[in-house]
N, C-alpha and C positions, 0 to 999 in steps of 0.2 A: 120303659124299655130296659131290658137287661144290659149290662155293660158290655157283655161279650156274646152277642147273638150268634147263633149257629156253631157254637162251640161246646155246648152243654154246660157251660160255666156261667151261671146266672148271677154270681157274686151276690151282693145284697142291693145292687142297683146304685147308681151314682146320682145323687140329687143335690140340690142346693139348699135343702132343708137342714136346719141346725140339728146336729147329732150329739151334742154334748162334748164333754172334754175327751180329747184323743190321747192315748198313751204315747203317740208318736210325737217327738218334738219337731218344731218347724225346721231346725237345722238338719235333723235326720231325714225328714221328708224331702227337703231340697236336695240333699246329697243322693238319696235313692232315686229321686225323679230324674235328675240330670245324668245319673250313671246308667239309666236304663238301656242305653245303646250298647253297653258291654255285658249286661246280664238281663235275664228275663225273670221277673218276680212271679211268684204264685198268684193266681187271681185274687185270693183274699187279701194278700199283702198289697197288691196293686190298688185294690179298692180302698184300703186303709190309708195308704199314702195319698191317693187322690182326694179322699174326703178331708184329710188333714190340710192339703193345699187349698181346696175350695173354702174350708173354714177360715183359713188364715187370710185369704183374699177377701172374703166377706167381712171379716172383722177389721182388717187393717186399711182397706181402700178408703173408707170414709174418713178415718182419722188422718191419713196422709193428705187427702184432698182438703180437709178442713185446715190443716196446718199450712199447706201450700197456698190455699186461697187467701190467707192473711198476708202474704208477701206481695210486693209491688208487681204490677202486670208485667213489667218488662224484665223481671228477675229470671235468670236462666235456671236457677234452682227450682223456682215455681213451675216453669214450663216442663222441665224434666220430670218432676214429681207427678204433675197432672198427666203427662203422657204415660208414665208408668202405671198410674191408676187406671186410665182408659184401656191400656193394653191388657192389664190383668182382668179387668171386667169383661172385655171382649172374649178373651180366651176362656174364661170361666163359663160364659153364656154359650159358647159354641158347643160344648159337650162332646162326648166321645162318639165316634161313628160306629160302624158295624165291625165286630170282631175284636179279638185280643190285640192285634197289632195296632189298630186304631186307639184302643184304650191306652196302650203304652205311649203312643204319639201324644195323646191328650194329656197324660200325666206329665210327660217331659215338657210339654209346652206350658203347662201350669207351673212347673218347677222353675222354668226360665222366668216367667212373668212374676211369680212370687219372689224370686231372688232379686229382681229389679225393684220391686215394691219394698222389700226389706232394705235394700241399699238406699233408696230414696228416703225412707222413714229415718234411717240412721243419719243421713246427711242433713235432713231437717232438724233433727234433735241437736246435732253438732252446731248447726248455724243458728240456733235460737228459735226453732219452730215457727210460729206464725208472725214473727216480727219482721 
């Protein structure tokens, strides 16, 4: 399904399939996605940012999950990291709804989830990863 049905903007489609390296950095994608309430990107840019966020979640979630799983079961850092992984995966699986506004909402939600995932990844690295 095109990302923006009934708008004549078919984009390239938003999928979970690997697309290779993106020219958009994760920091830039996070900033753009979370700022979408104040500006409306062109559909091709929206697709590019969304694909980058999906790729980041797909690549980072397993690493954060593995690092967190090595910590004690009662560790608060483990719980927070695993919750961030679960939230990111759920948001990525939801996909965009119909229309451009829904695609923006989807990208914003991915940005928030990817931001939390990045935060937890950095916390785990500071705290010693899987120890």
